[in-house]
C-alpha positions, 0 to 999 in steps of 0.5 A: 329129222333134227337134232335137238340138244336134251336139255335145250332145245337147241339144234347140233351140229357136227362137230368139227375133226379138230374138235374130236381128236382135241377129245380124243387127246385129252380122253386118252390122257386122262383129262377130260370130266362129263358134265356130271364130273365123272372122269371119261374113258370111252375116245369119240367118233364123233361129236354134235354141239349146241347151235348158238352157245357150243357150251357143250358137245355129245358124243358119239359112239360107234354111230349112235350119238348119246344125248344125256345131258349127264354126258355131255361134255364141257367144251370151256377151254377146249375149243 
């Protein structure tokens, strides 16, 4: 089965280790907000990035993708 963005139905692809590391660094510093403007406090084990535009990352924690639009992480200025 292919995992798709719950908002646009675009395919999602795994985030690279560099991006995951950058995101966890921002989380550690308390500088990362989710799409719903909530501070992200839990580190991620991985992520799924929207193919095509690469605008959002859906976090993966404990091998479970969190496919909620409000919990997605905007990637503008991070990649």
